[in-house]
C-alpha positions in Angstrom: -13.7 14.9 -7.8 -11.7 14.9 -4.4 -8.5 12.7 -4.6 -7.5 10.2 -1.8 -4.4 7.7 -1.4 -4.7 5.0 0.9 -2.0 2.4 1.6 -2.8 -0.8 3.2 -6.3 -0.8 1.2 -6.2 -4.5 0.1 -8.0 -5.6 3.5 -9.2 -4.5 7.0 -9.8 -0.5 7.4 -8.2 0.6 4.8 -10.6 -0.8 2.2 -13.1 -0.4 4.1 -12.0 3.2 3.9 -12.0 2.8 0.1 -15.4 1.9 0.2 -16.9 4.5 2.4 -15.5 7.3 0.6 -16.1 6.4 -3.1 -19.7 6.0 -1.5 -19.5 9.8 -0.9 -17.9 10.3 -4.8 -14.2 10.5 -3.7 -11.3 9.1 -5.9 -9.8 6.0 -4.5 -6.2 5.4 -5.0 -6.1 1.8 -3.4 -2.6 0.8 -2.7 -1.9 -2.9 -1.4 0.9 -5.2 -1.1 -1.2 -8.4 -2.5 -2.2 -7.7 -6.2 -4.9 -10.2 -6.3 -6.3 -8.4 -2.9 -5.5 -5.0 -3.6 -7.6 -5.2 -7.3 -10.9 -6.5 -6.2 -11.0 -3.7 -3.9 -9.9 -1.1 -6.6 -12.6 -3.1 -8.5 -15.4 -2.8 -5.9 -14.8 0.5 -5.4 -14.4 2.1 -8.4 -10.4 3.0 -8.2 -7.4 2.4 -9.0 -5.0 0.0 -7.5 -1.0 0.6 -6.8 1.1 -2.1 -5.8 4.2 -1.9 -3.2 6.0 -4.0 -1.2 7.3 -2.0 2.1 10.1 -4.3 2.5 11.6 -2.2 -0.6 12.2 2.0 -0.4 11.9 0.9 -4.4 8.9 0.0 -4.3 7.6 2.9 -2.7 9.8 5.4 -5.2 8.2 4.2 -7.8 4.3 4.2 -6.0 4.8 7.7 -5.4 6.3 8.0 -9.3 3.0 6.5 -10.1 0.9 8.2 -8.4 2.0 11.7 -9.0 1.3 10.5 -12.9 -1.5 9.7 -12.6 -3.2 12.4 -9.9 -2.4 16.1 -11.2 -3.9 16.5 -7.9 -3.5 14.6 -4.4 -6.3 15.8 -2.1 -5.8 13.2 1.2 -2.9 10.5 1.5 -3.6 8.2 4.7 -0.7 6.8 5.8 -2.9 3.2 6.8 0.3 -0.2 5.8 1.9 -1.4 8.4 1.0 -4.1 11.2 2.6 -6.5 13.8 5.7 -8.6 12.5 6.2 -11.4 15.2 9.3 -12.7 14.1 12.5 -10.4 14.0 13.8 -10.0 10.0 15.3 -7.5 7.3 14.1 -5.3 4.5 15.7 -5.7 1.4 17.0 -1.7 2.7 18.8 -3.4 5.6 16.1 -2.5 8.5 14.2 -3.9 11.0 11.1 -4.9 9.1 8.0 -3.6 12.1 10.0 -0.3 11.8 10.2 0.2 8.0 6.8 -1.0 7.5 5.0 1.4 10.1 7.1 4.6 9.7 10.1 4.4 7.4 8.6 4.0 4.3 5.4 5.9 5.3 7.9 8.7 5.5 9.2 8.5 2.5 6.7 7.9 0.3 4.9 11.3 2.1 7.8 13.1 1.4 8.0 12.1 -2.5 4.1 13.2 -2.0 4.4 16.3 -0.1 5.0 18.8 -3.2 1.5 17.8 -4.6 0.0 17.7 -1.7 1.1 21.5 -0.6 -0.4 22.0 -4.3 -3.0 20.7 -3.2 -3.7 21.9 0.0 -4.4 18.6 1.0 -4.4 16.9 4.3 -2.0 13.6 5.6 -3.9 10.8 7.9 -1.9 8.4 9.6 -2.5 5.4 11.3 -0.7 4.7 15.1 -2.0 2.8 17.6 -2.6 3.1 21.3 0.4 0.5 21.1 2.3 3.6 21.2 2.1 3.7 25.0 4.4 0.9 25.7 6.9 2.5 22.6 10.7 3.1 22.8 12.0 5.5 20.8 16.2 5.8 20.0 16.7 8.0 17.7 20.0 6.8 17.3 19.1 2.4 16.9 15.8 3.1 15.2 15.9 -0.5 13.9 16.8 -1.2 18.1 19.7 -3.3 17.6 20.5 -5.9 20.0 17.4 -4.7 22.6 14.9 -7.9 23.3 12.4 -8.4 20.4 9.7 -10.3 22.1 7.6 -11.4 19.6 7.5 -7.4 18.0 5.4 -5.9 20.6 8.5 -2.9 21.4 8.8 -2.9 17.8 5.0 -2.5 17.1 4.7 0.1 20.3 7.8 2.3 18.9 7.1 2.0 16.0 3.6 3.5 16.3 4.9 6.2 17.9 6.7 6.8 15.1 3.7 7.6 13.3 2.0 9.8 16.3 5.0 11.9 16.4 5.7 11.8 12.8 2.4 13.5 12.6 3.1 16.1 14.7 6.3 17.2 13.0 5.1 17.1 9.5 2.5 19.4 11.3 5.1 21.8 12.9 7.5 21.8 10.1 5.5 22.0 6.5 1.7 23.6 7.8 0.3 20.8 6.0 -2.8 19.3 8.0 -1.6 16.1 9.2 -3.3 13.4 12.0 -2.9 10.2 13.6 -5.1 8.2 14.8 -6.1 5.3 17.0 -8.7 3.4 15.0 -9.5 1.0 17.8 -8.7 -2.9 18.7 -10.3 -3.6 15.7 -11.9 -7.3 14.8 -9.6 -7.8 11.3 -6.8 -10.2 10.7 -4.5 -7.4 12.4 -1.8 -10.1 13.9 -3.0 -13.3 12.5 0.7 -14.5 13.2 1.3 -13.5 16.6 1.0 -16.3 19.1 0.6 -13.8 21.4 -2.6 -12.6 19.6 -4.2 -15.8 18.8 -4.3 -16.5 22.6 -6.2 -13.1 23.7 -8.8 -12.8 20.7 -11.1 -15.4 22.1 -11.1 -13.3 25.8 -11.1 -9.7 23.7 -13.6 -10.0 21.9 -16.1 -7.4 24.7 -13.3 -4.8 23.7 -13.1 -5.6 19.7 -14.9 -2.8 17.9 -16.1 -3.4 13.9 -13.9 -2.9 11.5 -16.7 0.1 10.6 -16.0 2.1 13.1 -12.2 1.0 13.2 -12.5 2.1 10.1 -14.5 5.7 10.6 -11.5 7.9 11.9 -9.9 7.7 8.0 -13.3 8.6 7.0 -13.8 11.6 9.1 -10.4 12.9 9.0 -10.7 12.5 5.6 -14.2 14.4 4.8 -14.4 16.8 7.5 -14.2 20.3 6.9 -12.9 22.0 9.2 -11.2 18.8 11.8 -12.2 20.7 14.2 -8.6 20.2 16.4 -5.2 22.0 16.2 -2.6 20.8 13.5 -0.9 17.8 14.1 -3.7 16.3 16.4 -3.7 12.4 17.8 -7.5 11.0 18.0 -8.6 8.2 19.9 -10.7 6.5 17.6 -13.0 9.6 16.5 -12.4 11.8 19.6 -8.9 14.0 19.2 -6.7 14.8 22.4 -6.5 11.6 22.6 -4.2 10.2 26.1 -0.4 9.6 24.7 2.6 8.6 26.2 5.1 10.9 27.8 7.3 10.6 24.6 4.2 11.6 22.4 4.9 15.1 24.0 8.8 15.4 23.8 9.0 17.9 20.7 12.4 17.7 20.7 12.6 13.8 20.3 10.0 14.7 17.5 12.2 16.9 15.6 15.5 14.5 16.5 13.2 11.5 15.1 12.6 13.7 11.8 16.2 13.7 11.3 17.0 10.7 12.2 14.9 8.4 9.8 16.2 10.4 6.7 19.8 10.0 7.5 18.5 6.3 7.7 16.9 6.4 4.0 19.6 7.8 3.1 21.9 5.6 4.5 19.9 2.5 2.2 21.8 0.7 0.0 18.8 1.4 -2.6 18.9 5.5 -1.6 20.7 6.5 -4.8 19.4 3.8 -7.5 17.2 5.4 -10.1 14.0 4.6 -10.1 
């Protein structure tokens, strides 16, 4: 039986992907922040619930330790947790919440699980977004300190650009299979706290995709053998070779982002605290 770890699996496309893969016979690790919803999803798919709050690197370290203890092999890690944070705030580690939720915490989890994934000849799937096209990364200022917040949209676009670049650089540095994707404009609770989205949602029904369609790339990228696209590829829905921004094609930026991310995590006040 193959094992997949899906973060952000307590609702939305993560929960649907967990159900679909369970139906295919996968052993699903359901990772979420909300205890009741995470346990409910795990129970419904016959998987195992794991709790983690991406506001805290300590939670990520504890999650990785629990996963490594529970699973002798991990075939797929789906980094699906994240989202839009409409009001600026700081995590327990001192970082802007959007970049930590969408990039720093998934980077840390992937790094901690990488030896097990490599042993298992596994792959990593990253939920990015078409929003990466308006992102701008400054590797000397990943927290975008002193830059306009604008309800979190610049931060979200930049974080999803970081997700895409991390997927490519992970493939380049380690050789492990690594793919990112845009799920489409999914009709879920995404961004429900955003005044902008609450205004636009009634006008956007014609371009929305169903939650099942949004979850389909996770299911496909977990299941296909082979994937049929170069390692590190970005998918727009189910289609490889999705249109990307200029920064998303910048190999030097991807390398600098990796190094800057490692440095930022290492500078966290919890970096030397034992799990």
